[in-house]
N, C-alpha and C positions, 0 to 999 in steps of 0.2 A: 438313206440317212437323212433325216429332217434336221436342218440347222436353224436354230432360233435361239434367242436369248431368254432365259428364264428370269422372272422378276420375282424375288423373295419379298413377300409383304410382311411376314413375321420372322424375325431372326431365329426363333426356336426351330424353324423348318430346316435350317441348314444342317442340323445334326442328323437329319434323315436322308440327306442326299448323298449318294455314292458318287464320288468324284470323277470316276471314269465312265459313268453312265452317259448315254447320249439319247437324246430325243429321237423318236421315230414316229412319222406320221402313220397312223393306222388307216385312216379313211378321210375323205373330204367330200364337200358337196352334199352332206346330209341336211335335210330339212329338219330333222329331229332324231335324236339318238339317245340311247342310255349307254351306261357302261364306260369303260371296260370293267369286268370283274375278273381278277385273277385267282385261280384255284391252284395253290401251290402243290398240294398233294397229288394232283393229276398233271401238274405242269402245263396247264392250258389256260387261255384266255377266252372269255365269252364277251362278245360284242352284240348289242341289240340295238 
């Protein structure tokens, strides 16, 4: 589990946050990366 503080820059974003959700670090040390893209129908995450 990745512990960090989220900074909300636009108050409208707060309505999208799930209170019990936690940040999770997926990768580190990337020189360049895209993603992630979540596909709910297949319940999988693509990271490139």
